[in-house]
PQR file of N, CA, C, O and H, with PARSE charges and radii, in Angstrom:
ATOM      1  N   UNK A   1      39.635   3.961   4.236 -0.4000 1.5000
ATOM      2  CA  UNK A   1      39.483   3.071   5.351 -0.0000 2.0000
ATOM      3  C   UNK A   1      39.219   1.635   4.876  0.5500 1.7000
ATOM      4  O   UNK A   1      39.676   0.677   5.499 -0.5500 1.4000
ATOM      5  N   UNK A   2      38.488   1.498   3.781 -0.4000 1.5000
ATOM      6  CA  UNK A   2      38.205   0.157   3.264 -0.0000 2.0000
ATOM      7  C   UNK A   2      39.491  -0.508   2.786  0.5500 1.7000
ATOM      8  O   UNK A   2      39.692  -1.702   3.011 -0.5500 1.4000
ATOM      9  H   UNK A   2      38.118   2.277   3.275  0.4000 1.0000
ATOM     10  N   UNK A   3      40.365   0.255   2.128 -0.4000 1.5000
ATOM     11  CA  UNK A   3      41.618  -0.340   1.651 -0.0000 2.0000
ATOM     12  C   UNK A   3      42.479  -0.835   2.803  0.5500 1.7000
ATOM     13  O   UNK A   3      43.037  -1.930   2.730 -0.5500 1.4000
ATOM     14  H   UNK A   3      40.202   1.225   1.945  0.4000 1.0000
ATOM     15  N   UNK A   4      42.595  -0.052   3.856 -0.4000 1.5000
ATOM     16  CA  UNK A   4      43.410  -0.494   4.989 -0.0000 2.0000
ATOM     17  C   UNK A   4      42.773  -1.708   5.669  0.5500 1.7000
ATOM     18  O   UNK A   4      43.478  -2.578   6.181 -0.5500 1.4000
ATOM     19  H   UNK A   4      42.142   0.837   3.915  0.4000 1.0000
ATOM     20  N   UNK A   5      41.457  -1.764   5.671 -0.4000 1.5000
ATOM     21  CA  UNK A   5      40.765  -2.926   6.236 -0.0000 2.0000
ATOM     22  C   UNK A   5      41.033  -4.164   5.388  0.5500 1.7000
ATOM     23  O   UNK A   5      41.311  -5.235   5.926 -0.5500 1.4000
ATOM     24  H   UNK A   5      40.884  -1.057   5.255  0.4000 1.0000
ATOM     25  N   UNK A   6      40.952  -4.026   4.081 -0.4000 1.5000
ATOM     26  CA  UNK A   6      41.239  -5.156   3.197 -0.0000 2.0000
ATOM     27  C   UNK A   6      42.673  -5.640   3.374  0.5500 1.7000
ATOM     28  O   UNK A   6      42.922  -6.844   3.429 -0.5500 1.4000
ATOM     29  H   UNK A   6      40.726  -3.155   3.644  0.4000 1.0000
ATOM     30  N   UNK A   7      43.613  -4.708   3.463 -0.4000 1.5000
ATOM     31  CA  UNK A   7      45.020  -5.082   3.652 -0.0000 2.0000
ATOM     32  C   UNK A   7      45.219  -5.815   4.975  0.5500 1.7000
ATOM     33  O   UNK A   7      45.922  -6.823   5.035 -0.5500 1.4000
ATOM     34  H   UNK A   7      43.412  -3.730   3.419  0.4000 1.0000
ATOM     35  N   UNK A   8      44.598  -5.304   6.032 -0.4000 1.5000
ATOM     36  CA  UNK A   8      44.737  -5.940   7.343 -0.0000 2.0000
ATOM     37  C   UNK A   8      44.088  -7.320   7.343  0.5500 1.7000
ATOM     38  O   UNK A   8      44.636  -8.263   7.913 -0.5500 1.4000
ATOM     39  H   UNK A   8      44.026  -4.485   5.984  0.4000 1.0000
ATOM     40  N   UNK A   9      42.944  -7.440   6.717 -0.4000 1.5000
ATOM     41  CA  UNK A   9      42.226  -8.720   6.644 -0.0000 2.0000
ATOM     42  C   UNK A   9      43.049  -9.756   5.880  0.5500 1.7000
ATOM     43  O   UNK A   9      43.129 -10.913   6.293 -0.5500 1.4000
ATOM     44  H   UNK A   9      42.499  -6.674   6.254  0.4000 1.0000
ATOM     45  N   UNK A  10      43.652  -9.351   4.785 -0.4000 1.5000
ATOM     46  CA  UNK A  10      44.503 -10.264   4.019 -0.0000 2.0000
ATOM     47  C   UNK A  10      45.745 -10.639   4.817  0.5500 1.7000
ATOM     48  O   UNK A  10      46.143 -11.804   4.827 -0.5500 1.4000
ATOM     49  H   UNK A  10      43.587  -8.411   4.450  0.4000 1.0000
ATOM     50  N   UNK A  11      46.360  -9.671   5.485 -0.4000 1.5000
ATOM     51  CA  UNK A  11      47.554  -9.947   6.290 -0.0000 2.0000
ATOM     52  C   UNK A  11      47.230 -10.880   7.458  0.5500 1.7000
ATOM     53  O   UNK A  11      48.098 -11.597   7.956 -0.5500 1.4000
ATOM     54  H   UNK A  11      46.037  -8.725   5.477  0.4000 1.0000
ATOM     55  N   UNK A  12      45.965 -10.859   7.886 -0.4000 1.5000
ATOM     56  CA  UNK A  12      45.526 -11.715   8.989 -0.0000 2.0000
ATOM     57  C   UNK A  12      44.962 -13.035   8.472  0.5500 1.7000
ATOM     58  O   UNK A  12      44.253 -13.737   9.193 -0.5500 1.4000
ATOM     59  H   UNK A  12      45.259 -10.277   7.481  0.4000 1.0000
ATOM     60  N   UNK A  13      45.276 -13.369   7.233 -0.4000 1.5000
ATOM     61  CA  UNK A  13      44.818 -14.625   6.622 -0.0000 2.0000
ATOM     62  C   UNK A  13      43.309 -14.783   6.663  0.5500 1.7000
ATOM     63  O   UNK A  13      42.797 -15.883   6.869 -0.5500 1.4000
ATOM     64  H   UNK A  13      45.852 -12.799   6.647  0.4000 1.0000
ATOM     65  N   UNK A  14      42.597 -13.674   6.465 -0.4000 1.5000
ATOM     66  CA  UNK A  14      41.142 -13.725   6.400 -0.0000 2.0000
ATOM     67  C   UNK A  14      40.445 -13.739   7.747  0.5500 1.7000
ATOM     68  O   UNK A  14      39.248 -14.018   7.821 -0.5500 1.4000
ATOM     69  H   UNK A  14      43.014 -12.780   6.297  0.4000 1.0000
ATOM     70  N   UNK A  15      41.169 -13.444   8.804 -0.4000 1.5000
ATOM     71  CA  UNK A  15      40.568 -13.418  10.138 -0.0000 2.0000
ATOM     72  C   UNK A  15      40.105 -11.995  10.466  0.5500 1.7000
ATOM     73  O   UNK A  15      40.915 -11.073  10.566 -0.5500 1.4000
ATOM     74  H   UNK A  15      42.141 -13.218   8.744  0.4000 1.0000
ATOM     75  N   UNK A  16      38.791 -11.835  10.631 -0.4000 1.5000
ATOM     76  CA  UNK A  16      38.252 -10.530  10.998 -0.0000 2.0000
ATOM     77  C   UNK A  16      38.680 -10.148  12.410  0.5500 1.7000
ATOM     78  O   UNK A  16      38.894  -8.970  12.696 -0.5500 1.4000
ATOM     79  H   UNK A  16      38.133 -12.584  10.550  0.4000 1.0000
ATOM     80  N   UNK A  17      38.805 -11.123  13.285 -0.4000 1.5000
ATOM     81  CA  UNK A  17      39.220 -10.853  14.661 -0.0000 2.0000
ATOM     82  C   UNK A  17      40.644 -10.300  14.704  0.5500 1.7000
ATOM     83  O   UNK A  17      40.896  -9.287  15.356 -0.5500 1.4000
ATOM     84  H   UNK A  17      38.631 -12.080  13.054  0.4000 1.0000
ATOM     85  N   UNK A  18      41.567 -10.957  14.018 -0.4000 1.5000
ATOM     86  CA  UNK A  18      42.959 -10.486  14.012 -0.0000 2.0000
ATOM     87  C   UNK A  18      43.093  -9.166  13.257  0.5500 1.7000
ATOM     88  O   UNK A  18      43.875  -8.301  13.652 -0.5500 1.4000
ATOM     89  H   UNK A  18      41.362 -11.780  13.489  0.4000 1.0000
ATOM     90  N   UNK A  19      42.331  -9.008  12.171 -0.4000 1.5000
ATOM     91  CA  UNK A  19      42.362  -7.732  11.437 -0.0000 2.0000
ATOM     92  C   UNK A  19      41.852  -6.610  12.326  0.5500 1.7000
ATOM     93  O   UNK A  19      42.405  -5.510  12.319 -0.5500 1.4000
ATOM     94  H   UNK A  19      41.695  -9.711  11.851  0.4000 1.0000
ATOM     95  N   UNK A  20      40.799  -6.879  13.092 -0.4000 1.5000
ATOM     96  CA  UNK A  20      40.273  -5.880  14.017 -0.0000 2.0000
ATOM     97  C   UNK A  20      41.303  -5.481  15.063  0.5500 1.7000
ATOM     98  O   UNK A  20      41.407  -4.310  15.430 -0.5500 1.4000
ATOM     99  H   UNK A  20      40.350  -7.772  13.098  0.4000 1.0000
ATOM    100  N   UNK A  21      42.058  -6.453  15.535 -0.4000 1.5000
ATOM    101  CA  UNK A  21      43.122  -6.150  16.510 -0.0000 2.0000
ATOM    102  C   UNK A  21      44.170  -5.241  15.898  0.5500 1.7000
ATOM    103  O   UNK A  21      44.643  -4.307  16.545 -0.5500 1.4000
ATOM    104  H   UNK A  21      41.974  -7.404  15.236  0.4000 1.0000
ATOM    105  N   UNK A  22      44.530  -5.508  14.661 -0.4000 1.5000
ATOM    106  CA  UNK A  22      45.528  -4.664  13.976 -0.0000 2.0000
ATOM    107  C   UNK A  22      45.012  -3.252  13.742  0.5500 1.7000
ATOM    108  O   UNK A  22      45.772  -2.285  13.775 -0.5500 1.4000
ATOM    109  H   UNK A  22      44.146  -6.266  14.135  0.4000 1.0000
ATOM    110  N   UNK A  23      43.701  -3.149  13.503 -0.4000 1.5000
ATOM    111  CA  UNK A  23      43.096  -1.854  13.183 -0.0000 2.0000
ATOM    112  C   UNK A  23      42.499  -1.155  14.407  0.5500 1.7000
ATOM    113  O   UNK A  23      41.982  -0.043  14.300 -0.5500 1.4000
ATOM    114  H   UNK A  23      43.084  -3.935  13.475  0.4000 1.0000
ATOM    115  N   UNK A  24      42.572  -1.813  15.572 -0.4000 1.5000
ATOM    116  CA  UNK A  24      42.002  -1.286  16.810 -0.0000 2.0000
ATOM    117  C   UNK A  24      40.505  -1.035  16.675  0.5500 1.7000
ATOM    118  O   UNK A  24      39.994   0.017  17.059 -0.5500 1.4000
ATOM    119  H   UNK A  24      42.992  -2.717  15.659  0.4000 1.0000
ATOM    120  N   UNK A  25      39.817  -2.029  16.119 -0.4000 1.5000
ATOM    121  CA  UNK A  25      38.366  -1.955  16.009 -0.0000 2.0000
ATOM    122  C   UNK A  25      37.783  -3.352  16.220  0.5500 1.7000
ATOM    123  O   UNK A  25      38.515  -4.342  16.251 -0.5500 1.4000
ATOM    124  H   UNK A  25      40.232  -2.883  15.806  0.4000 1.0000
ATOM    125  N   UNK A  26      36.482  -3.419  16.362 -0.4000 1.5000
ATOM    126  CA  UNK A  26      35.790  -4.686  16.599 -0.0000 2.0000
ATOM    127  C   UNK A  26      35.735  -5.498  15.317  0.5500 1.7000
ATOM    128  O   UNK A  26      35.714  -4.938  14.221 -0.5500 1.4000
ATOM    129  H   UNK A  26      35.888  -2.615  16.337  0.4000 1.0000
ATOM    130  N   UNK A  27      35.711  -6.825  15.455 -0.4000 1.5000
ATOM    131  CA  UNK A  27      35.655  -7.706  14.284 -0.0000 2.0000
ATOM    132  C   UNK A  27      34.412  -7.433  13.440  0.5500 1.7000
ATOM    133  O   UNK A  27      34.451  -7.588  12.220 -0.5500 1.4000
ATOM    134  H   UNK A  27      35.728  -7.280  16.346  0.4000 1.0000
ATOM    135  N   UNK A  28      33.301  -7.026  14.078 -0.4000 1.5000
ATOM    136  CA  UNK A  28      32.092  -6.715  13.311 -0.0000 2.0000
ATOM    137  C   UNK A  28      32.292  -5.495  12.418  0.5500 1.7000
ATOM    138  O   UNK A  28      31.720  -5.413  11.331 -0.5500 1.4000
ATOM    139  H   UNK A  28      33.269  -6.900  15.070  0.4000 1.0000
ATOM    140  N   UNK A  29      33.099  -4.557  12.879 -0.4000 1.5000
ATOM    141  CA  UNK A  29      33.429  -3.389  12.056 -0.0000 2.0000
ATOM    142  C   UNK A  29      34.190  -3.844  10.814  0.5500 1.7000
ATOM    143  O   UNK A  29      33.927  -3.369   9.709 -0.5500 1.4000
ATOM    144  H   UNK A  29      33.564  -4.624  13.762  0.4000 1.0000
ATOM    145  N   UNK A  30      35.128  -4.759  10.999 -0.4000 1.5000
ATOM    146  CA  UNK A  30      35.874  -5.307   9.864 -0.0000 2.0000
ATOM    147  C   UNK A  30      34.913  -5.994   8.900  0.5500 1.7000
ATOM    148  O   UNK A  30      34.977  -5.767   7.692 -0.5500 1.4000
ATOM    149  H   UNK A  30      35.341  -5.144  11.897  0.4000 1.0000
ATOM    150  N   UNK A  31      34.031  -6.826   9.424 -0.4000 1.5000
ATOM    151  CA  UNK A  31      33.078  -7.544   8.572 -0.0000 2.0000
ATOM    152  C   UNK A  31      32.164  -6.579   7.819  0.5500 1.7000
ATOM    153  O   UNK A  31      31.853  -6.799   6.649 -0.5500 1.4000
ATOM    154  H   UNK A  31      33.980  -7.010  10.405  0.4000 1.0000
ATOM    155  N   UNK A  32      31.736  -5.511   8.494 -0.4000 1.5000
ATOM    156  CA  UNK A  32      30.894  -4.510   7.824 -0.0000 2.0000
ATOM    157  C   UNK A  32      31.644  -3.820   6.686  0.5500 1.7000
ATOM    158  O   UNK A  32      31.078  -3.585   5.619 -0.5500 1.4000
ATOM    159  H   UNK A  32      31.988  -5.333   9.445  0.4000 1.0000
ATOM    160  N   UNK A  33      32.913  -3.497   6.912 -0.4000 1.5000
ATOM    161  CA  UNK A  33      33.714  -2.852   5.862 -0.0000 2.0000
ATOM    162  C   UNK A  33      33.943  -3.808   4.683  0.5500 1.7000
ATOM    163  O   UNK A  33      33.921  -3.389   3.525 -0.5500 1.4000
ATOM    164  H   UNK A  33      33.373  -3.688   7.779  0.4000 1.0000
ATOM    165  N   UNK A  34      34.164  -5.091   4.984 -0.4000 1.5000
ATOM    166  CA  UNK A  34      34.344  -6.068   3.909 -0.0000 2.0000
ATOM    167  C   UNK A  34      33.058  -6.206   3.086  0.5500 1.7000
ATOM    168  O   UNK A  34      33.102  -6.285   1.859 -0.5500 1.4000
ATOM    169  H   UNK A  34      34.182  -5.432   5.924  0.4000 1.0000
ATOM    170  N   UNK A  35      31.923  -6.232   3.772 -0.4000 1.5000
ATOM    171  CA  UNK A  35      30.635  -6.288   3.048 -0.0000 2.0000
ATOM    172  C   UNK A  35      30.434  -5.034   2.202  0.5500 1.7000
ATOM    173  O   UNK A  35      29.927  -5.102   1.082 -0.5500 1.4000
ATOM    174  H   UNK A  35      31.887  -6.168   4.769  0.4000 1.0000
ATOM    175  N   UNK A  36      30.833  -3.903   2.744 -0.4000 1.5000
ATOM    176  CA  UNK A  36      30.699  -2.640   1.991 -0.0000 2.0000
ATOM    177  C   UNK A  36      31.556  -2.683   0.730  0.5500 1.7000
ATOM    178  O   UNK A  36      31.128  -2.235  -0.333 -0.5500 1.4000
ATOM    179  H   UNK A  36      31.245  -3.848   3.653  0.4000 1.0000
ATOM    180  N   UNK A  37      32.762  -3.220   0.850 -0.4000 1.5000
ATOM    181  CA  UNK A  37      33.628  -3.394  -0.324 -0.0000 2.0000
ATOM    182  C   UNK A  37      32.906  -4.236  -1.380  0.5500 1.7000
ATOM    183  O   UNK A  37      32.890  -3.887  -2.561 -0.5500 1.4000
ATOM    184  H   UNK A  37      33.111  -3.585   1.714  0.4000 1.0000
ATOM    185  N   UNK A  38      32.316  -5.333  -0.944 -0.4000 1.5000
ATOM    186  CA  UNK A  38      31.616  -6.214  -1.887 -0.0000 2.0000
ATOM    187  C   UNK A  38      30.438  -5.503  -2.536  0.5500 1.7000
ATOM    188  O   UNK A  38      30.191  -5.675  -3.729 -0.5500 1.4000
ATOM    189  H   UNK A  38      32.329  -5.616   0.015  0.4000 1.0000
ATOM    190  N   UNK A  39      29.708  -4.703  -1.759 -0.4000 1.5000
ATOM    191  CA  UNK A  39      28.578  -3.952  -2.308 -0.0000 2.0000
ATOM    192  C   UNK A  39      29.035  -2.916  -3.333  0.5500 1.7000
ATOM    193  O   UNK A  39      28.420  -2.764  -4.388 -0.5500 1.4000
ATOM    194  H   UNK A  39      29.909  -4.564  -0.790  0.4000 1.0000
ATOM    195  N   UNK A  40      30.108  -2.212  -3.017 -0.4000 1.5000
ATOM    196  CA  UNK A  40      30.585  -1.149  -3.901 -0.0000 2.0000
ATOM    197  C   UNK A  40      31.180  -1.687  -5.201  0.5500 1.7000
ATOM    198  O   UNK A  40      31.042  -1.068  -6.256 -0.5500 1.4000
ATOM    199  H   UNK A  40      30.607  -2.336  -2.160  0.4000 1.0000
ATOM    200  N   UNK A  41      31.834  -2.832  -5.121 -0.4000 1.5000
ATOM    201  CA  UNK A  41      32.545  -3.352  -6.290 -0.0000 2.0000
ATOM    202  C   UNK A  41      31.800  -4.441  -7.041  0.5500 1.7000
ATOM    203  O   UNK A  41      32.108  -4.719  -8.200 -0.5500 1.4000
ATOM    204  H   UNK A  41      31.946  -3.335  -4.264  0.4000 1.0000
ATOM    205  N   UNK A  42      30.822  -5.059  -6.391 -0.4000 1.5000
ATOM    206  CA  UNK A  42      30.143  -6.181  -7.015 -0.0000 2.0000
ATOM    207  C   UNK A  42      30.993  -7.442  -7.011  0.5500 1.7000
ATOM    208  O   UNK A  42      30.662  -8.416  -7.688 -0.5500 1.4000
ATOM    209  H   UNK A  42      30.572  -4.833  -5.450  0.4000 1.0000
ATOM    210  N   UNK A  43      32.069  -7.432  -6.265 -0.4000 1.5000
ATOM    211  CA  UNK A  43      32.975  -8.578  -6.143 -0.0000 2.0000
ATOM    212  C   UNK A  43      32.670  -9.327  -4.860  0.5500 1.7000
ATOM    213  O   UNK A  43      32.101  -8.770  -3.921 -0.5500 1.4000
ATOM    214  H   UNK A  43      32.338  -6.641  -5.715  0.4000 1.0000
ATOM    215  N   UNK A  44      33.054 -10.605  -4.828 -0.4000 1.5000
ATOM    216  CA  UNK A  44      32.858 -11.429  -3.643 -0.0000 2.0000
ATOM    217  C   UNK A  44      34.215 -11.878  -3.111  0.5500 1.7000
ATOM    218  O   UNK A  44      35.023 -12.441  -3.848 -0.5500 1.4000
ATOM    219  H   UNK A  44      33.516 -11.059  -5.590  0.4000 1.0000
ATOM    220  N   UNK A  45      34.455 -11.628  -1.842 -0.4000 1.5000
ATOM    221  CA  UNK A  45      35.719 -12.040  -1.230 -0.0000 2.0000
ATOM    222  C   UNK A  45      35.784 -13.551  -1.043  0.5500 1.7000
ATOM    223  O   UNK A  45      36.839 -14.092  -0.713 -0.5500 1.4000
ATOM    224  H   UNK A  45      33.798 -11.171  -1.242  0.4000 1.0000
ATOM    225  N   UNK A  46      34.680 -14.223  -1.250 -0.4000 1.5000
ATOM    226  CA  UNK A  46      34.655 -15.671  -1.176 -0.0000 2.0000
ATOM    227  C   UNK A  46      34.921 -16.352  -2.511  0.5500 1.7000
ATOM    228  O   UNK A  46      35.053 -17.574  -2.571 -0.5500 1.4000
ATOM    229  H   UNK A  46      33.822 -13.783  -1.518  0.4000 1.0000
ATOM    230  N   UNK A  47      35.000 -15.576  -3.570 -0.4000 1.5000
ATOM    231  CA  UNK A  47      35.259 -16.113  -4.912 -0.0000 2.0000
ATOM    232  C   UNK A  47      36.756 -15.970  -5.214  0.5500 1.7000
ATOM    233  O   UNK A  47      37.276 -14.854  -5.230 -0.5500 1.4000
ATOM    234  H   UNK A  47      34.894 -14.583  -3.521  0.4000 1.0000
ATOM    235  N   UNK A  48      37.445 -17.076  -5.449 -0.4000 1.5000
ATOM    236  CA  UNK A  48      38.907 -17.025  -5.638 -0.0000 2.0000
ATOM    237  C   UNK A  48      39.375 -16.029  -6.688  0.5500 1.7000
ATOM    238  O   UNK A  48      40.342 -15.306  -6.448 -0.5500 1.4000
ATOM    239  H   UNK A  48      37.022 -17.982  -5.436  0.4000 1.0000
ATOM    240  N   UNK A  49      38.724 -15.967  -7.839 -0.4000 1.5000
ATOM    241  CA  UNK A  49      39.175 -15.043  -8.883 -0.0000 2.0000
ATOM    242  C   UNK A  49      39.062 -13.596  -8.421  0.5500 1.7000
ATOM    243  O   UNK A  49      39.956 -12.789  -8.675 -0.5500 1.4000
ATOM    244  H   UNK A  49      37.938 -16.554  -8.034  0.4000 1.0000
ATOM    245  N   UNK A  50      37.974 -13.268  -7.747 -0.4000 1.5000
ATOM    246  CA  UNK A  50      37.809 -11.906  -7.237 -0.0000 2.0000
ATOM    247  C   UNK A  50      38.859 -11.588  -6.185  0.5500 1.7000
ATOM    248  O   UNK A  50      39.364 -10.467  -6.125 -0.5500 1.4000
ATOM    249  H   UNK A  50      37.247 -13.924  -7.540  0.4000 1.0000
ATOM    250  N   UNK A  51      39.183 -12.557  -5.368 -0.4000 1.5000
ATOM    251  CA  UNK A  51      40.195 -12.356  -4.330 -0.0000 2.0000
ATOM    252  C   UNK A  51      41.576 -12.138  -4.935  0.5500 1.7000
ATOM    253  O   UNK A  51      42.332 -11.288  -4.465 -0.5500 1.4000
ATOM    254  H   UNK A  51      38.773 -13.468  -5.416  0.4000 1.0000
ATOM    255  N   UNK A  52      41.907 -12.895  -5.967 -0.4000 1.5000
ATOM    256  CA  UNK A  52      43.192 -12.720  -6.649 -0.0000 2.0000
ATOM    257  C   UNK A  52      43.267 -11.329  -7.272  0.5500 1.7000
ATOM    258  O   UNK A  52      44.296 -10.659  -7.177 -0.5500 1.4000
ATOM    259  H   UNK A  52      41.293 -13.585  -6.349  0.4000 1.0000
ATOM    260  N   UNK A  53      42.189 -10.898  -7.904 -0.4000 1.5000
ATOM    261  CA  UNK A  53      42.172  -9.565  -8.512 -0.0000 2.0000
ATOM    262  C   UNK A  53      42.343  -8.483  -7.450  0.5500 1.7000
ATOM    263  O   UNK A  53      43.030  -7.489  -7.682 -0.5500 1.4000
ATOM    264  H   UNK A  53      41.354 -11.442  -7.981  0.4000 1.0000
ATOM    265  N   UNK A  54      41.725  -8.670  -6.295 -0.4000 1.5000
ATOM    266  CA  UNK A  54      41.870  -7.705  -5.205 -0.0000 2.0000
ATOM    267  C   UNK A  54      43.314  -7.629  -4.742  0.5500 1.7000
ATOM    268  O   UNK A  54      43.857  -6.537  -4.575 -0.5500 1.4000
ATOM    269  H   UNK A  54      41.167  -9.478  -6.106  0.4000 1.0000
ATOM    270  N   UNK A  55      43.940  -8.781  -4.534 -0.4000 1.5000
ATOM    271  CA  UNK A  55      45.333  -8.809  -4.069 -0.0000 2.0000
ATOM    272  C   UNK A  55      46.241  -8.114  -5.079  0.5500 1.7000
ATOM    273  O   UNK A  55      47.120  -7.341  -4.699 -0.5500 1.4000
ATOM    274  H   UNK A  55      43.499  -9.668  -4.670  0.4000 1.0000
ATOM    275  N   UNK A  56      46.031  -8.386  -6.349 -0.4000 1.5000
ATOM    276  CA  UNK A  56      46.848  -7.738  -7.384 -0.0000 2.0000
ATOM    277  C   UNK A  56      46.616  -6.228  -7.415  0.5500 1.7000
ATOM    278  O   UNK A  56      47.561  -5.454  -7.565 -0.5500 1.4000
ATOM    279  H   UNK A  56      45.316  -9.014  -6.658  0.4000 1.0000
ATOM    280  N   UNK A  57      45.366  -5.815  -7.274 -0.4000 1.5000
ATOM    281  CA  UNK A  57      45.056  -4.382  -7.271 -0.0000 2.0000
ATOM    282  C   UNK A  57      45.671  -3.688  -6.056  0.5500 1.7000
ATOM    283  O   UNK A  57      46.204  -2.585  -6.178 -0.5500 1.4000
ATOM    284  H   UNK A  57      44.598  -6.443  -7.152  0.4000 1.0000
ATOM    285  N   UNK A  58      45.602  -4.319  -4.901 -0.4000 1.5000
ATOM    286  CA  UNK A  58      46.217  -3.734  -3.705 -0.0000 2.0000
ATOM    287  C   UNK A  58      47.726  -3.630  -3.848  0.5500 1.7000
ATOM    288  O   UNK A  58      48.331  -2.643  -3.430 -0.5500 1.4000
ATOM    289  H   UNK A  58      45.169  -5.215  -4.803  0.4000 1.0000
ATOM    290  N   UNK A  59      48.333  -4.654  -4.443 -0.4000 1.5000
ATOM    291  CA  UNK A  59      49.785  -4.610  -4.658 -0.0000 2.0000
ATOM    292  C   UNK A  59      50.157  -3.496  -5.633  0.5500 1.7000
ATOM    293  O   UNK A  59      51.138  -2.787  -5.410 -0.5500 1.4000
ATOM    294  H   UNK A  59      47.841  -5.456  -4.783  0.4000 1.0000
ATOM    295  N   UNK A  60      49.394  -3.333  -6.702 -0.4000 1.5000
ATOM    296  CA  UNK A  60      49.646  -2.255  -7.660 -0.0000 2.0000
ATOM    297  C   UNK A  60      49.485  -0.894  -6.979  0.5500 1.7000
ATOM    298  O   UNK A  60      50.268   0.024  -7.219 -0.5500 1.4000
ATOM    299  H   UNK A  60      48.597  -3.909  -6.883  0.4000 1.0000
ATOM    300  N   UNK A  61      48.471  -0.774  -6.133 -0.4000 1.5000
ATOM    301  CA  UNK A  61      48.244   0.476  -5.401 -0.0000 2.0000
ATOM    302  C   UNK A  61      49.418   0.765  -4.463  0.5500 1.7000
ATOM    303  O   UNK A  61      49.883   1.901  -4.373 -0.5500 1.4000
ATOM    304  H   UNK A  61      47.835  -1.520  -5.938  0.4000 1.0000
ATOM    305  N   UNK A  62      49.892  -0.269  -3.769 -0.4000 1.5000
ATOM    306  CA  UNK A  62      51.024  -0.110  -2.858 -0.0000 2.0000
ATOM    307  C   UNK A  62      52.276   0.325  -3.620  0.5500 1.7000
ATOM    308  O   UNK A  62      52.998   1.217  -3.174 -0.5500 1.4000
ATOM    309  H   UNK A  62      49.514  -1.192  -3.843  0.4000 1.0000
ATOM    310  N   UNK A  63      52.530  -0.300  -4.759 -0.4000 1.5000
ATOM    311  CA  UNK A  63      53.709   0.047  -5.570 -0.0000 2.0000
ATOM    312  C   UNK A  63      53.594   1.467  -6.107  0.5500 1.7000
ATOM    313  O   UNK A  63      54.585   2.196  -6.165 -0.5500 1.4000
ATOM    314  H   UNK A  63      51.943  -1.024  -5.121  0.4000 1.0000
ATOM    315  N   UNK A  64      52.407   1.852  -6.491 -0.4000 1.5000
ATOM    316  CA  UNK A  64      52.211   3.217  -7.014 -0.0000 2.0000
ATOM    317  C   UNK A  64      52.466   4.264  -5.937  0.5500 1.7000
ATOM    318  O   UNK A  64      52.952   5.358  -6.224 -0.5500 1.4000
ATOM    319  H   UNK A  64      51.602   1.260  -6.443  0.4000 1.0000
ATOM    320  N   UNK A  65      52.133   3.917  -4.691 -0.4000 1.5000
ATOM    321  CA  UNK A  65      52.380   4.839  -3.576 -0.0000 2.0000
ATOM    322  C   UNK A  65      53.861   4.887  -3.229  0.5500 1.7000
ATOM    323  O   UNK A  65      54.296   5.762  -2.481 -0.5500 1.4000
ATOM    324  H   UNK A  65      51.738   3.028  -4.458  0.4000 1.0000
ATOM    325  N   UNK A  66      54.634   3.956  -3.767 -0.4000 1.5000
ATOM    326  CA  UNK A  66      56.064   3.962  -3.524 -0.0000 2.0000
ATOM    327  C   UNK A  66      56.474   3.326  -2.216  0.5500 1.7000
ATOM    328  O   UNK A  66      57.505   3.680  -1.644 -0.5500 1.4000
ATOM    329  H   UNK A  66      54.280   3.245  -4.375  0.4000 1.0000
ATOM    330  N   UNK A  67      55.673   2.388  -1.737 -0.4000 1.5000
ATOM    331  CA  UNK A  67      56.013   1.737  -0.456 -0.0000 2.0000
ATOM    332  C   UNK A  67      56.822   0.502  -0.667  0.5500 1.7000
ATOM    333  O   UNK A  67      57.192  -0.166   0.299 -0.5500 1.4000
ATOM    334  H   UNK A  67      54.836   2.100  -2.201  0.4000 1.0000
TER
END
């Protein structure tokens, strides 16, 4: 669920409101999932290097799934 939230948030240009609309959940739910990601990984979505690494990891994951 966190991965799909991250993908939706990135596709929504960092908007929790638009990501929530895509995921059919409240923007606070999106924000909570993003915070949980940061807690689990020790990464910050506000730090450019961490964000670039996340985007690359998501792309690698997508390619591995064959999408």
